[in-house]
C-alpha positions in Angstrom: 22.8 22.0 -6.9 22.1 19.3 -4.4 23.1 19.7 -0.8 23.0 17.3 2.2 23.3 13.6 2.3 23.2 11.4 -0.8 23.1 7.7 -1.2 21.0 4.9 0.5 20.3 7.0 3.6 18.8 9.8 1.7 15.0 10.3 2.2 12.9 12.5 0.0 9.9 14.3 1.2 6.8 14.4 -1.0 4.1 17.0 -0.3 0.7 16.1 -1.4 -1.7 19.0 -2.0 -4.8 18.4 0.2 -7.1 19.6 -2.6 -5.5 17.0 -5.0 -6.0 14.3 -2.4 -9.6 15.2 -1.8 -10.3 15.4 -5.5 -8.8 12.0 -6.5 -8.9 9.9 -3.3 -12.2 8.0 -4.1 -11.3 7.4 -7.7 -7.8 6.1 -6.9 -9.2 3.7 -4.3 -11.8 2.5 -6.7 -9.2 1.8 -9.4 -6.4 0.3 -7.2 -5.7 -3.1 -5.8 -6.4 -2.1 -2.2 -9.7 -3.7 -2.1 -10.2 -7.2 -3.5 -12.8 -7.4 -6.3 -13.4 -10.8 -7.9 -14.8 -9.5 -11.2 -12.4 -6.5 -11.7 -8.7 -6.6 -10.9 -7.2 -3.3 -9.7 -4.8 -1.2 -11.7 -1.2 -0.4 -10.8 -0.3 3.1 -9.6 1.2 3.8 -13.0 -1.9 2.7 -14.8 -4.1 4.9 -12.5 -1.8 7.9 -13.1 -2.1 7.5 -16.8 -5.9 7.2 -16.6 -6.3 10.2 -14.3 -3.6 12.4 -15.9 -1.4 12.5 -12.7 2.1 11.4 -12.1 2.7 8.0 -10.6 4.2 9.3 -7.3 1.1 11.4 -6.7 -1.1 8.4 -7.2 1.1 6.3 -4.8 0.9 9.0 -2.1 -2.9 9.4 -2.5 -3.4 5.6 -2.3 -1.2 5.2 0.7 -2.8 8.0 2.7 -6.3 6.9 1.6 -5.7 3.3 2.7 -4.7 4.6 6.1 -7.8 6.8 6.3 -10.1 3.8 5.5 -9.1 1.6 8.4 -8.6 2.1 12.2 -5.4 1.2 13.9 -7.1 -1.9 15.3 -7.9 -3.1 11.8 -4.2 -2.7 10.7 -3.0 -4.6 13.7 -5.5 -7.4 13.0 -4.3 -7.6 9.4 -0.6 -7.7 10.5 -1.3 -10.5 12.9 -3.3 -12.4 10.3 -0.4 -12.1 7.8 2.1 -13.1 10.4 0.2 -16.3 11.2 -0.5 -17.1 7.6 3.3 -16.7 6.8 4.2 -19.0 9.7 1.7 -21.6 8.7 2.9 -21.6 5.1 6.5 -21.8 6.3 5.7 -24.8 8.5 4.0 -26.6 5.7 6.5 -25.7 2.9 9.6 -26.4 5.0 8.0 -29.4 6.7 8.7 -27.8 10.1 5.7 -28.1 12.3 7.5 -26.3 15.0 7.1 -23.1 13.0 3.3 -23.3 13.1 1.8 -20.5 15.2 -0.1 -21.5 18.4 
């Protein structure tokens, strides 16, 4: 029996066992798309799960936590700013709206 809220506002909580995280973190990062590799495209979370014998949700959680562990907050902020500027530059070019180009 389910209790509580249902529908779009419902959030689920997923608990990742720290031992499972430690065991699979490096392998998940090696196989995923988190780091660009010219000669070897990364696998999806589903493909990684099948390869490692885990469920997809566990792989997704491992990947998300591991990505955050790899970079400092400053690096994440730099990446966000880079993406924001790249998006604005693309929009200015594609929409022929130079006023959208970042300064």
